[in-house]
DSSP file (Angstrom, degrees, kcal/mol; ACC not computed):
  #  RESIDUE AA STRUCTURE BP1 BP2  ACC     N-H-->O    O-->H-N    N-H-->O    O-->H-N    TCO  KAPPA ALPHA  PHI   PSI    X-CA   Y-CA   Z-CA
    1    1 A M              0   0    0      0, 0.0     2,-0.4     0, 0.0   130,-0.1   0.000 360.0 360.0 360.0 138.5  -12.0   -5.7  -15.2
    2    2 A T        -     0   0    0    106,-0.3     2,-0.1   128,-0.1   131,-0.1  -0.701 360.0-137.2 -82.9 130.4  -12.2   -8.7  -12.9
    3    3 A E        -     0   0    0     -2,-0.4     2,-0.3     1,-0.1   129,-0.1  -0.476  30.5 -92.2 -82.8 160.9  -15.3   -8.7  -10.7
    4    4 A I        +     0   0    0     -2,-0.1    -1,-0.1     4,-0.0     3,-0.0  -0.568  54.9 159.9 -74.4 133.0  -15.1   -9.6   -7.0
    5    5 A H    >   -     0   0    0     -2,-0.3     3,-2.0     1,-0.0    -3,-0.0  -0.972  50.7-105.0-149.2 158.2  -15.6  -13.3   -6.2
    6    6 A P  T 3  S+     0   0    0      0, 0.0    39,-0.2     0, 0.0    -1,-0.0   0.804 117.5  47.3 -58.6 -34.6  -14.7  -15.5   -3.2
    7    7 A N  T 3  S+     0   0    0     37,-0.2     2,-0.1     2,-0.1    37,-0.1   0.281  81.3 136.2 -91.4  12.3  -11.8  -17.3   -4.9
    8    8 A Q    <   -     0   0    0     -3,-2.0    37,-2.2     1,-0.1     2,-0.5  -0.382  54.7-130.3 -63.5 132.0  -10.3  -14.1   -6.2
    9    9 A R  E     -a   45   0A   0     35,-0.2    99,-2.5    -2,-0.1   100,-2.1  -0.738  29.7-167.7 -87.4 127.3   -6.5  -14.0   -5.7
   10   10 A V  E     -ab  46 109A   0     35,-2.9    37,-3.4    -2,-0.5    38,-1.3  -0.928  17.7-164.8-123.6 138.6   -5.4  -10.7   -4.1
   11   11 A A  E     -ab  48 110A   0     98,-2.1   100,-3.3    -2,-0.4     2,-0.5  -0.982  11.6-156.1-116.2 134.3   -2.1   -9.0   -3.6
   12   12 A V  E     -ab  49 111A   0     36,-2.5    38,-3.0    -2,-0.4     2,-0.6  -0.955   8.4-172.9-113.1 120.8   -1.9   -6.2   -1.1
   13   13 A L  E     -ab  50 112A   0     98,-3.0   100,-3.0    -2,-0.5     2,-0.6  -0.947   6.9-165.9-117.7 111.1    0.9   -3.7   -1.7
   14   14 A A  E     -ab  51 113A   0     36,-3.1    38,-2.8    -2,-0.6     2,-1.5  -0.871  16.7-152.9-107.8 117.5    1.3   -1.1    1.1
   15   15 A D  E  >  -a   52   0A   0     98,-2.3     4,-2.3    -2,-0.6     5,-0.2  -0.690  19.3-173.0 -82.5  87.4    3.4    2.0    0.7
   16   16 A A  H  > S+     0   0    0     -2,-1.5     4,-2.9    36,-1.1     5,-0.2   0.825  77.0  52.8 -60.4 -37.0    4.1    2.3    4.4
   17   17 A Q  H  > S+     0   0    0     35,-0.7     4,-2.5     2,-0.2     5,-0.3   0.934 110.5  47.3 -65.6 -44.6    5.9    5.7    4.2
   18   18 A N  H  > S+     0   0    0     -3,-0.2     4,-1.9     1,-0.2    -2,-0.2   0.931 116.2  44.5 -61.4 -46.2    3.0    7.3    2.4
   19   19 A L  H  X S+     0   0    0     -4,-2.3     4,-2.7    94,-0.3     5,-0.2   0.918 113.5  50.7 -65.0 -43.9    0.4    5.9    4.8
   20   20 A Y  H  X S+     0   0    0     -4,-2.9     4,-2.5    -5,-0.2     5,-0.2   0.948 111.7  45.5 -60.3 -51.2    2.5    6.8    7.9
   21   21 A H  H  X S+     0   0    0     -4,-2.5     4,-2.4     1,-0.2    -1,-0.2   0.872 115.0  48.2 -65.0 -36.4    3.0   10.4    6.9
   22   22 A T  H  X S+     0   0    0     -4,-1.9     4,-2.7    -5,-0.3     5,-0.4   0.943 112.5  47.5 -67.8 -46.9   -0.6   10.9    6.0
   23   23 A A  H  X>S+     0   0    0     -4,-2.7     4,-2.0     1,-0.2     6,-1.4   0.883 115.6  46.5 -62.0 -38.3   -1.9    9.3    9.2
   24   24 A Q  H  X5S+     0   0    0     -4,-2.5     4,-1.0     4,-0.3    -1,-0.2   0.924 115.5  43.9 -69.5 -44.8    0.5   11.4   11.2
   25   25 A S  H  <5S+     0   0    0     -4,-2.4    -2,-0.2    -5,-0.2    -1,-0.2   0.870 124.2  33.5 -72.5 -35.1   -0.2   14.7    9.5
   26   26 A L  H  <5S+     0   0    0     -4,-2.7    -3,-0.2    -5,-0.2    -2,-0.2   0.847 141.0   6.6 -86.7 -35.5   -4.0   14.3    9.4
   27   27 A Y  H  <5S-     0   0    0     -4,-2.0    -3,-0.2    -5,-0.4    -2,-0.2   0.506  82.1-126.5-128.5  -9.4   -4.7   12.4   12.6
   28   28 A S  S  <<S+     0   0    0     -4,-1.0     2,-0.3    -5,-0.8    -4,-0.3   0.879  77.2 111.8  53.7  39.4   -1.5   12.2   14.6
   29   29 A R        -     0   0    0     -6,-1.4    -1,-0.2    -9,-0.1     2,-0.2  -0.825  66.0-114.1-132.9 170.7   -2.1    8.4   14.7
   30   30 A N        -     0   0    0     -2,-0.3   135,-2.9    -3,-0.1     2,-0.2  -0.679  34.5 -97.4-106.3 162.5   -0.6    5.2   13.3
   31   31 A I  B     -F  164   0B   0     -2,-0.2     2,-1.1   133,-0.2   133,-0.3  -0.551  22.3-135.7 -78.0 139.7   -2.0    2.8   10.8
   32   32 A D     >  -     0   0    0    131,-2.6     4,-2.4    -2,-0.2     5,-0.1  -0.812  24.6-176.3 -92.4  93.0   -3.6   -0.4   12.0
   33   33 A Y  H  > S+     0   0    0     -2,-1.1     4,-2.3     1,-0.2     5,-0.2   0.785  77.3  59.2 -66.9 -28.2   -1.9   -2.8    9.5
   34   34 A S  H  > S+     0   0    0      2,-0.2     4,-2.3     1,-0.2    -1,-0.2   0.945 110.9  40.9 -64.6 -47.6   -3.9   -5.8   10.7
   35   35 A S  H  > S+     0   0    0      2,-0.2     4,-3.0     1,-0.2     5,-0.3   0.885 112.2  56.6 -66.7 -38.8   -7.2   -4.1    9.9
   36   36 A L  H  X S+     0   0    0     -4,-2.4     4,-1.8     1,-0.2    -2,-0.2   0.924 110.7  43.8 -59.0 -44.4   -5.8   -2.7    6.6
   37   37 A L  H  X S+     0   0    0     -4,-2.3     4,-2.1     2,-0.2     5,-0.2   0.936 114.8  48.7 -66.5 -46.4   -4.8   -6.2    5.5
   38   38 A E  H  X S+     0   0    0     -4,-2.3     4,-2.2     1,-0.2     5,-0.4   0.928 115.1  43.6 -60.0 -47.0   -8.1   -7.8    6.6
   39   39 A K  H  < S+     0   0    0     -4,-3.0    -1,-0.2     1,-0.2    -2,-0.2   0.798 112.4  53.9 -71.7 -28.4  -10.3   -5.1    4.9
   40   40 A S  H  < S+     0   0    0     -4,-1.8    -1,-0.2    -5,-0.3    -2,-0.2   0.885 112.4  42.7 -71.1 -38.4   -8.1   -5.2    1.8
   41   41 A V  H >< S-     0   0    0     -4,-2.1     3,-1.8    -5,-0.2    -2,-0.2   0.875  83.6-168.5 -77.0 -37.9   -8.5   -8.9    1.4
   42   42 A Q  T 3< S-     0   0    0     -4,-2.2    -3,-0.1     1,-0.3     3,-0.1   0.863  72.9 -49.6  51.3  44.9  -12.3   -8.9    2.2
   43   43 A G  T 3  S+     0   0    0     -5,-0.4    -1,-0.3     1,-0.2    -4,-0.1   0.504 110.5 123.7  78.5   2.4  -12.5  -12.7    2.5
   44   44 A R  S <  S-     0   0    0     -3,-1.8     2,-0.7     1,-0.1    -1,-0.2  -0.228  75.6 -77.8 -85.9-177.5  -10.8  -13.4   -0.8
   45   45 A E  E     -a    9   0A   0    -37,-2.2   -35,-2.9   -39,-0.2     2,-0.5  -0.744  42.2-141.7 -88.8 112.2   -7.7  -15.5   -1.3
   46   46 A L  E     +a   10   0A   0     -2,-0.7   -35,-0.2   -37,-0.2     3,-0.1  -0.620  25.0 173.1 -75.4 119.8   -4.5  -13.6   -0.2
   47   47 A T  E     -     0   0A   0    -37,-3.4     2,-0.3    -2,-0.5   -36,-0.2   0.837  67.3 -11.8 -90.9 -42.8   -1.7  -14.4   -2.6
   48   48 A R  E     -a   11   0A   0    -38,-1.3   -36,-2.5     2,-0.0     2,-0.4  -0.959  51.2-164.3-161.8 139.7    0.8  -11.9   -1.3
   49   49 A A  E     -a   12   0A   0     23,-0.3    25,-3.0    -2,-0.3     2,-0.4  -0.993  16.0-178.4-128.2 124.0    1.0   -8.9    1.1
   50   50 A I  E     -ac  13  74A   0    -38,-3.0   -36,-3.1    -2,-0.4     2,-0.5  -0.983  13.1-163.0-127.1 130.1    4.0   -6.7    0.9
   51   51 A A  E     -ac  14  75A   0     23,-2.7    25,-2.7    -2,-0.4     2,-0.7  -0.963  14.0-148.4-109.9 125.4    4.7   -3.6    3.1
   52   52 A Y  E     +ac  15  76A   0    -38,-2.8   -36,-1.1    -2,-0.5   -35,-0.7  -0.841  27.6 174.4 -97.6 114.5    7.4   -1.3    1.7
   53   53 A V  E     - c   0  77A   0     23,-3.0    25,-2.0    -2,-0.7     2,-0.4  -0.815  27.1-133.9-125.6 159.8    9.3    0.4    4.6
   54   54 A I  E     - c   0  78A   0     -2,-0.3     2,-0.8    23,-0.2    25,-0.2  -0.941  15.0-137.8-114.2 131.6   12.2    2.6    5.1
   55   55 A R  E     + c   0  79A   0     23,-3.0    25,-2.1    -2,-0.4    22,-0.0  -0.805  31.9 164.0 -87.8 114.4   14.9    2.0    7.7
   56   56 A A        -     0   0    0     -2,-0.8    -1,-0.1    23,-0.2    23,-0.1   0.195  57.1-108.9-116.2  13.7   15.6    5.4    9.2
   57   57 A E        +     0   0    0      1,-0.2    -2,-0.1     3,-0.0     3,-0.0   0.864  66.8 153.5  59.5  38.2   17.5    4.3   12.3
   58   58 A S    >   -     0   0    0      1,-0.1     3,-1.5     2,-0.0     4,-0.3  -0.647  53.0 -91.0 -93.2 155.5   14.5    5.3   14.5
   59   59 A P  T 3  S+     0   0    0      0, 0.0    -1,-0.1     0, 0.0     0, 0.0  -0.364 107.6  10.0 -63.1 143.8   13.8    3.7   17.8
   60   60 A D  T 3> S+     0   0    0      1,-0.1     4,-1.8    -3,-0.0     5,-0.1   0.458  86.9 121.7  71.0   3.6   11.5    0.7   17.7
   61   61 A E  H <> S+     0   0    0     -3,-1.5     4,-2.6     1,-0.2     5,-0.2   0.883  72.2  54.4 -68.2 -33.7   11.5    0.4   13.9
   62   62 A E  H  > S+     0   0    0     -4,-0.3     4,-2.4     1,-0.2    -1,-0.2   0.891 107.5  51.2 -63.8 -37.1   12.8   -3.2   14.0
   63   63 A R  H  > S+     0   0    0      2,-0.2     4,-2.2     1,-0.2    -1,-0.2   0.888 109.5  50.7 -65.0 -38.5    9.9   -4.1   16.3
   64   64 A F  H  X S+     0   0    0     -4,-1.8     4,-2.1     2,-0.2    -2,-0.2   0.921 109.4  50.1 -63.0 -44.7    7.5   -2.5   13.7
   65   65 A F  H  X S+     0   0    0     -4,-2.6     4,-1.6     1,-0.2    -2,-0.2   0.916 111.9  48.1 -60.5 -43.4    9.1   -4.5   10.9
   66   66 A D  H  X S+     0   0    0     -4,-2.4     4,-2.4     1,-0.2    -1,-0.2   0.880 108.5  54.5 -64.0 -38.6    8.7   -7.7   12.9
   67   67 A A  H  X S+     0   0    0     -4,-2.2     4,-2.0     1,-0.2    -1,-0.2   0.890 104.3  54.6 -63.8 -39.2    5.0   -6.8   13.7
   68   68 A L  H  X>S+     0   0    0     -4,-2.1     5,-2.6     1,-0.2     4,-1.4   0.922 109.4  47.6 -59.1 -43.6    4.3   -6.4   10.0
   69   69 A V  H  <5S+     0   0    0     -4,-1.6     3,-0.3     1,-0.2    -2,-0.2   0.913 109.7  52.6 -64.3 -43.2    5.6   -9.9    9.4
   70   70 A D  H  <5S+     0   0    0     -4,-2.4    -1,-0.2     1,-0.2    -2,-0.2   0.846 107.4  53.1 -60.7 -34.1    3.5  -11.2   12.3
   71   71 A I  H  <5S-     0   0    0     -4,-2.0    -1,-0.2    -5,-0.2    -2,-0.2   0.813 129.9 -93.9 -70.9 -31.3    0.4   -9.6   10.8
   72   72 A G  T  <5S+     0   0    0     -4,-1.4   -23,-0.3     1,-0.4     2,-0.3   0.426  83.2 124.8 129.5   3.2    1.0  -11.3    7.5
   73   73 A F      < -     0   0    0     -5,-2.6     2,-0.6    -6,-0.2    -1,-0.4  -0.653  58.0-131.6 -89.4 148.2    3.0   -8.8    5.4
   74   74 A E  E     -c   50   0A   0    -25,-3.0   -23,-2.7    -2,-0.3     2,-0.7  -0.898  29.2-139.5 -87.6 124.8    6.3   -9.4    3.8
   75   75 A A  E     -c   51   0A   0     -2,-0.6     2,-0.6   -25,-0.2   -23,-0.2  -0.804  14.9-165.5 -93.7 115.7    8.4   -6.4    4.9
   76   76 A K  E     -c   52   0A   0    -25,-2.7   -23,-3.0    -2,-0.7     2,-0.4  -0.904  15.7-160.8 -98.8 121.9   10.6   -5.0    2.1
   77   77 A I  E     -c   53   0A   0     -2,-0.6     2,-0.4   -25,-0.2   -23,-0.2  -0.883  14.2-175.6-114.8 131.5   13.1   -2.7    3.8
   78   78 A K  E     -c   54   0A   0    -25,-2.0   -23,-3.0    -2,-0.4     2,-0.2  -0.980  25.7-124.7-122.8 136.2   15.2    0.0    2.1
   79   79 A D  E     -c   55   0A   0     -2,-0.4     2,-0.2   -25,-0.2   -23,-0.2  -0.563  30.0-111.5 -77.2 142.3   17.8    2.0    3.9
   80   80 A I        -     0   0    0    -25,-2.1     2,-0.5    -2,-0.2    10,-0.2  -0.513  31.0-135.4 -70.8 140.2   17.4    5.8    3.8
   81   81 A K  E     -G   89   0C   0      8,-2.5     8,-2.2    -2,-0.2     2,-0.5  -0.854  12.5-158.8-102.7 132.4   20.2    7.5    1.8
   82   82 A T  E     -G   88   0C   0     -2,-0.5     6,-0.2     6,-0.2     2,-0.1  -0.946  12.5-150.9-110.2 127.2   21.9   10.6    3.0
   83   83 A F    >   -     0   0    0      4,-3.1     3,-2.5    -2,-0.5     0, 0.0  -0.466  31.0 -99.0 -94.4 166.6   23.6   12.8    0.4
   84   84 A G  T 3  S+     0   0    0      1,-0.3    -1,-0.1    -2,-0.1    -2,-0.0   0.777 122.6  56.1 -54.9 -31.6   26.7   15.0    0.8
   85   85 A D  T 3  S-     0   0    0      2,-0.1    -1,-0.3     1,-0.1     3,-0.1   0.434 121.5-106.6 -83.1   2.1   24.5   18.1    1.2
   86   86 A G  S <  S+     0   0    0     -3,-2.5    -2,-0.1     1,-0.3    -1,-0.1   0.293  76.5 135.2  92.1 -10.3   22.6   16.5    4.1
   87   87 A S        -     0   0    0     -5,-0.1    -4,-3.1     1,-0.0     2,-0.3  -0.361  42.1-147.1 -70.9 154.7   19.5   15.8    2.1
   88   88 A K  E     -G   82   0C   0     -6,-0.2     2,-0.3    -3,-0.1    -6,-0.2  -0.923  16.2-179.8-125.5 148.8   17.8   12.4    2.5
   89   89 A K  E     +G   81   0C   0     -8,-2.2    -8,-2.5    -2,-0.3     2,-0.2  -0.993  13.7 147.3-150.2 140.4   15.9   10.2    0.1
   90   90 A A        +     0   0    0     -2,-0.3     2,-0.3   -10,-0.2   -10,-0.1  -0.750  12.8 152.6-168.0 123.6   14.2    6.9    0.1
   91   91 A D        -     0   0    0     -2,-0.2     4,-0.2   -38,-0.1     3,-0.1  -0.987  34.2-149.3-151.3 161.1   11.1    5.8   -1.7
   92   92 A W     >  +     0   0    0     -2,-0.3     4,-3.1     1,-0.1     5,-0.3   0.208  58.3 118.5-113.0  12.1    9.7    2.5   -3.0
   93   93 A D  H  > S+     0   0    0      1,-0.2     4,-2.4     2,-0.2     5,-0.2   0.900  82.1  41.2 -52.2 -49.9    7.8    3.8   -6.1
   94   94 A L  H  > S+     0   0    0      1,-0.2     4,-2.7     2,-0.2    -1,-0.2   0.910 115.8  50.7 -66.4 -41.3    9.8    1.8   -8.6
   95   95 A G  H  > S+     0   0    0      2,-0.2     4,-2.3     1,-0.2    -2,-0.2   0.902 111.4  48.0 -62.5 -41.6    9.9   -1.3   -6.4
   96   96 A I  H  X S+     0   0    0     -4,-3.1     4,-2.6     2,-0.2    -2,-0.2   0.929 112.7  49.0 -64.0 -45.2    6.1   -1.2   -5.9
   97   97 A A  H  X S+     0   0    0     -4,-2.4     4,-2.3    -5,-0.3    -2,-0.2   0.918 111.8  48.1 -62.1 -44.1    5.5   -0.8   -9.6
   98   98 A L  H  X S+     0   0    0     -4,-2.7     4,-2.4     1,-0.2    -1,-0.2   0.917 112.6  48.4 -64.4 -42.6    7.8   -3.6  -10.5
   99   99 A D  H  X S+     0   0    0     -4,-2.3     4,-2.7    -5,-0.2    -2,-0.2   0.915 111.0  51.2 -63.3 -41.8    6.3   -6.0   -8.0
  100  100 A A  H  X S+     0   0    0     -4,-2.6     4,-1.2     2,-0.2    -2,-0.2   0.920 112.0  45.9 -62.1 -44.0    2.7   -5.1   -9.1
  101  101 A V  H  < S+     0   0    0     -4,-2.3     4,-0.4     1,-0.2     3,-0.2   0.900 114.1  49.1 -65.9 -40.2    3.6   -5.8  -12.8
  102  102 A T  H >< S+     0   0    0     -4,-2.4     3,-0.6     1,-0.2    -2,-0.2   0.888 113.4  46.3 -65.3 -40.0    5.3   -9.0  -11.8
  103  103 A L  H >X S+     0   0    0     -4,-2.7     3,-2.7     1,-0.2     4,-0.8   0.671  88.3  89.7 -76.1 -17.3    2.4  -10.2   -9.7
  104  104 A A  T 3< S+     0   0    0     -4,-1.2     3,-0.5     1,-0.3    -1,-0.2   0.805  85.7  51.2 -53.9 -34.6   -0.2   -9.2  -12.4
  105  105 A N  T <4 S+     0   0    0     -3,-0.6    -1,-0.3    -4,-0.4    -2,-0.1   0.537 113.5  46.1 -79.8  -5.0   -0.1  -12.7  -14.0
  106  106 A H  T <4 S+     0   0    0     -3,-2.7     2,-0.3    -4,-0.1    -2,-0.2   0.431 109.8  49.9-117.3  -2.8   -0.6  -14.4  -10.6
  107  107 A V     <  -     0   0    0     -4,-0.8   -97,-0.2    -3,-0.5     3,-0.1  -0.894  56.6-148.1-134.8 162.9   -3.5  -12.4   -9.1
  108  108 A D  S    S+     0   0    0    -99,-2.5    24,-3.0    -2,-0.3     2,-0.4   0.709  88.7  28.9 -95.9 -29.4   -7.0  -11.1  -10.0
  109  109 A T  E     -bd  10 132A   0   -100,-2.1   -98,-2.1    22,-0.2     2,-0.5  -0.991  58.6-159.9-137.2 139.7   -6.8   -8.0   -7.9
  110  110 A V  E     -bd  11 133A   0     22,-2.6    24,-2.5    -2,-0.4     2,-0.7  -0.989  10.9-157.4-114.6 125.1   -4.0   -5.7   -6.6
  111  111 A V  E     -bd  12 134A   0   -100,-3.3   -98,-3.0    -2,-0.5     2,-0.7  -0.916   9.7-161.4-101.4 113.7   -4.9   -3.6   -3.6
  112  112 A L  E     -bd  13 135A   0     22,-3.0    24,-2.2    -2,-0.7     2,-1.1  -0.862   4.6-159.8 -99.2 116.1   -2.6   -0.6   -3.6
  113  113 A C  E     +b   14   0A   0   -100,-3.0   -98,-2.3    -2,-0.7     2,-0.3  -0.735  55.4  89.1 -99.3  86.3   -2.4    1.1   -0.2
  114  114 A S        -     0   0    0     -2,-1.1    -2,-0.1    22,-0.4    22,-0.1  -0.944  61.5-146.6-171.2 152.0   -1.1    4.6   -1.2
  115  115 A G        +     0   0    0     -2,-0.3    28,-2.3  -100,-0.1     2,-0.4   0.273  56.2 131.7-107.4   9.1   -2.4    7.9   -2.2
  116  116 A D    >   -     0   0    0     26,-0.2     3,-2.0     1,-0.2     4,-0.1  -0.491  50.2-151.7 -72.2 116.9    0.6    8.7   -4.4
  117  117 A G  G >  S+     0   0    0     -2,-0.4     3,-1.9     1,-0.3     4,-0.3   0.667  87.5  79.9 -62.7 -17.7   -0.5   10.0   -7.8
  118  118 A D  G 3  S+     0   0    0      1,-0.3     3,-0.4     2,-0.1     4,-0.4   0.724  86.1  61.7 -61.7 -19.1    2.6    8.5   -9.4
  119  119 A F  G <> S+     0   0    0     -3,-2.0     4,-2.4     1,-0.2    -1,-0.3   0.471  75.6  91.7 -87.4  -0.7    0.8    5.2   -9.3
  120  120 A A  H <> S+     0   0    0     -3,-1.9     4,-2.2     1,-0.2    -1,-0.2   0.916  87.6  48.0 -60.1 -43.7   -2.0    6.3  -11.6
  121  121 A R  H  > S+     0   0    0     -3,-0.4     4,-2.3    -4,-0.3    -1,-0.2   0.882 109.6  53.6 -65.3 -37.8   -0.2    5.1  -14.8
  122  122 A L  H  > S+     0   0    0     -4,-0.4     4,-2.7     2,-0.2    -1,-0.2   0.927 108.2  50.4 -60.0 -45.5    0.6    1.8  -13.1
  123  123 A C  H  X S+     0   0    0     -4,-2.4     4,-2.5     1,-0.2     5,-0.2   0.916 109.7  50.1 -60.0 -44.4   -3.1    1.3  -12.3
  124  124 A S  H  X S+     0   0    0     -4,-2.2     4,-2.0     1,-0.2    -1,-0.2   0.910 111.6  48.8 -61.0 -42.3   -4.1    2.0  -15.9
  125  125 A H  H  X S+     0   0    0     -4,-2.3     4,-1.3     2,-0.2    -2,-0.2   0.935 112.1  47.5 -63.4 -47.0   -1.5   -0.5  -17.1
  126  126 A L  H  <>S+     0   0    0     -4,-2.7     5,-2.5     1,-0.2     3,-0.2   0.895 110.5  51.7 -64.4 -39.9   -2.7   -3.2  -14.7
  127  127 A R  H ><5S+     0   0    0     -4,-2.5     3,-1.7     1,-0.2    -1,-0.2   0.902 106.6  54.5 -61.6 -40.4   -6.3   -2.7  -15.6
  128  128 A H  H 3<5S+     0   0    0     -4,-2.0    -1,-0.2     1,-0.3    -2,-0.2   0.820 105.0  54.6 -61.7 -30.6   -5.4   -3.0  -19.3
  129  129 A E  T 3<5S-     0   0    0     -4,-1.3    -1,-0.3    -3,-0.2    -2,-0.2   0.425 126.7-102.5 -83.1   0.4   -3.8   -6.4  -18.4
  130  130 A G  T < 5S+     0   0    0     -3,-1.7     2,-0.4     1,-0.3    -3,-0.2   0.586  77.5 136.2  91.7  11.0   -7.1   -7.5  -16.8
  131  131 A V      < -     0   0    0     -5,-2.5    -1,-0.3    -6,-0.1     2,-0.3  -0.786  54.3-127.3 -95.0 132.8   -6.2   -7.0  -13.2
  132  132 A R  E     -d  109   0A   0    -24,-3.0   -22,-2.6    -2,-0.4     2,-0.5  -0.599  24.6-152.1 -74.3 136.7   -8.7   -5.3  -10.9
  133  133 A I  E     -d  110   0A   0     -2,-0.3    18,-2.4   -24,-0.2    19,-1.5  -0.959  15.3-179.6-118.6 123.3   -7.1   -2.4   -9.0
  134  134 A E  E     -de 111 152A   0    -24,-2.5   -22,-3.0    -2,-0.5     2,-0.5  -0.974  11.5-156.1-118.4 135.3   -8.3   -1.2   -5.6
  135  135 A V  E     -de 112 153A   0     17,-2.5    19,-3.5    -2,-0.4     2,-0.5  -0.944   4.9-167.8-112.7 130.4   -6.7    1.7   -3.9
  136  136 A A  E     + e   0 154A   0    -24,-2.2   -22,-0.4    -2,-0.5     2,-0.3  -0.977  36.9 113.1-117.1 118.9   -6.9    2.1   -0.1
  137  137 A A  E    S- e   0 155A   0     17,-2.1    19,-2.8    -2,-0.5     2,-0.6  -0.954  70.8 -73.1-167.0 177.7   -5.8    5.5    1.2
  138  138 A F    >   -     0   0    0     -2,-0.3     3,-1.8    17,-0.2     4,-0.2  -0.803  37.9-142.5 -90.3 120.2   -7.0    8.7    2.9
  139  139 A K  G >  S+     0   0    0     -2,-0.6     3,-1.6     1,-0.3    -1,-0.1   0.842  95.6  61.8 -52.9 -41.4   -9.1   10.7    0.4
  140  140 A N  G 3  S+     0   0    0      1,-0.3    -1,-0.3    -3,-0.1    15,-0.0   0.748 115.9  31.8 -60.6 -23.6   -7.8   14.1    1.6
  141  141 A S  G <  S+     0   0    0     -3,-1.8     2,-0.5     2,-0.1    -1,-0.3   0.118  96.1 105.1-122.6  21.6   -4.3   13.2    0.6
  142  142 A T  S <  S-     0   0    0     -3,-1.6   -26,-0.2    -4,-0.2     2,-0.1  -0.887  74.4-114.7-106.5 132.4   -4.9   10.9   -2.4
  143  143 A A    >>  -     0   0    0    -28,-2.3     4,-1.7    -2,-0.5     3,-0.9  -0.395  17.6-133.7 -63.7 134.4   -4.3   12.2   -5.9
  144  144 A D  H 3> S+     0   0    0      1,-0.3     4,-2.5     2,-0.2     5,-0.2   0.870 105.8  58.2 -56.4 -39.2   -7.5   12.5   -8.0
  145  145 A E  H 3> S+     0   0    0      1,-0.2     4,-1.3     2,-0.2    -1,-0.3   0.810 104.4  51.8 -65.3 -28.1   -5.8   10.8  -10.9
  146  146 A L  H <> S+     0   0    0     -3,-0.9     4,-0.9     2,-0.2    -1,-0.2   0.920 109.8  47.9 -72.2 -43.9   -5.1    7.7   -8.7
  147  147 A V  H >< S+     0   0    0     -4,-1.7     3,-0.7     1,-0.2    -2,-0.2   0.920 113.3  48.8 -60.2 -43.9   -8.7    7.4   -7.6
  148  148 A E  H 3< S+     0   0    0     -4,-2.5    -1,-0.2     1,-0.2    -2,-0.2   0.807 108.2  54.0 -67.2 -30.3   -9.9    7.8  -11.2
  149  149 A A  H 3< S+     0   0    0     -4,-1.3    -1,-0.2    -5,-0.2    -2,-0.2   0.643  97.3  82.9 -80.0 -14.4   -7.4    5.1  -12.4
  150  150 A A  S << S-     0   0    0     -4,-0.9   -16,-0.2    -3,-0.7     3,-0.1  -0.525  73.8-138.0 -91.5 156.5   -8.7    2.5   -9.9
  151  151 A D  S    S+     0   0    0    -18,-2.4     2,-0.3     1,-0.3   -17,-0.2   0.796  93.0  11.2 -76.3 -30.8  -11.7    0.2  -10.2
  152  152 A A  E     -e  134   0A   0    -19,-1.5   -17,-2.5     2,-0.0     2,-0.4  -0.995  65.7-152.3-148.3 148.3  -12.5    0.9   -6.5
  153  153 A F  E     -e  135   0A   0     -2,-0.3     2,-0.7   -19,-0.2   -17,-0.2  -0.988   3.6-158.3-126.5 125.4  -11.3    3.3   -3.9
  154  154 A I  E     -e  136   0A   0    -19,-3.5   -17,-2.1    -2,-0.4     2,-1.0  -0.899  13.6-150.1-101.3 109.8  -11.4    2.6   -0.1
  155  155 A D  E >   -e  137   0A   0     -2,-0.7     3,-1.5     1,-0.2     4,-0.4  -0.702   8.8-168.2 -84.1 103.4  -11.4    5.9    1.7
  156  156 A M  G >  S+     0   0    0    -19,-2.8     3,-1.0    -2,-1.0     7,-0.3   0.739  81.9  66.6 -65.6 -22.9   -9.7    5.1    4.9
  157  157 A S  G >  S+     0   0    0    -20,-0.4     3,-0.6     1,-0.2    -1,-0.3   0.696  90.6  63.9 -73.4 -17.0  -10.7    8.4    6.5
  158  158 A E  G <  S+     0   0    0     -3,-1.5    -1,-0.2     1,-0.2    -2,-0.2   0.691 113.2  34.2 -75.6 -17.4  -14.3    7.3    6.4
  159  159 A R  G X>  +     0   0    0     -3,-1.0     4,-2.1    -4,-0.4     3,-1.2  -0.455  69.0 156.2-134.9  61.4  -13.4    4.5    8.9
  160  160 A E  H <> S+     0   0    0     -3,-0.6     4,-2.1     1,-0.3    -1,-0.1   0.876  75.0  55.8 -54.8 -42.0  -10.8    6.1   11.1
  161  161 A D  H 34 S+     0   0    0      1,-0.2    -1,-0.3     2,-0.2    -4,-0.1   0.731 110.9  45.6 -67.9 -20.8  -11.5    3.7   13.9
  162  162 A T  H <4 S+     0   0    0     -3,-1.2    -1,-0.2    -6,-0.2    -2,-0.2   0.885 122.5  31.5 -84.0 -43.7  -10.9    0.7   11.6
  163  163 A F  H  < S+     0   0    0     -4,-2.1  -131,-2.6    -7,-0.3     2,-0.4   0.525 111.0  65.1 -98.9  -7.5   -7.7    1.8    9.9
  164  164 A L  B  <   F   31   0B   0     -4,-2.1  -133,-0.2  -133,-0.3     0, 0.0  -0.909 360.0 360.0-121.2 146.9   -6.0    3.8   12.7
  165  165 A L              0   0    0   -135,-2.9  -134,-0.1    -2,-0.4    -1,-0.1   0.411 360.0 360.0 -88.5 360.0   -4.6    2.9   16.1
C-alpha cells in the first residue's frame, strides 16, 4: 500500500449517478463536486479527475456537465438506453473499472467516489498492484465489502455541510 505523501499522484473517479441518487434519497440535496474534489485530493498532486454521468434529457443537465468541467473534472457522458419494454439502463461500472486499471500505472492513489459494492473486487486488484484506494461515499448506502476493500474510507455523511449543497 502506498502511504500518503505530498507528491502523491491522485486520480479521482466519481460515479455521479450513485452519488446523486444517494444524496437525493438520504438528504434531498445535491453533491458539492468542488468540495468533493478538494477533499479527495487533500493537497496531493491531482493527475486526473473524471465524473461519470448519464445524459437523461433532463433540464439543466448540460449546465451541470459544464459545471463539472469548470470545477476540474473531465465529464464522461453516456446516453441512457431505453429498451422496447420501456425499461431504461445506463451505468458506468465497466468504464470506471477500465479507467481505474488503466490509470493504475500512472498514479499512487485512486479515490473512488461511489458506494457500489461491485467495485470491491476492483479495489482489491488495484491494491494488489500497489495503488492506494480511498473510497468517498455515504456510509449508510455503501456496501460493507467496498469499505473493507479500501485502504481508507471517507464517510461523506459525517460532513454533510462539506459534501452537500
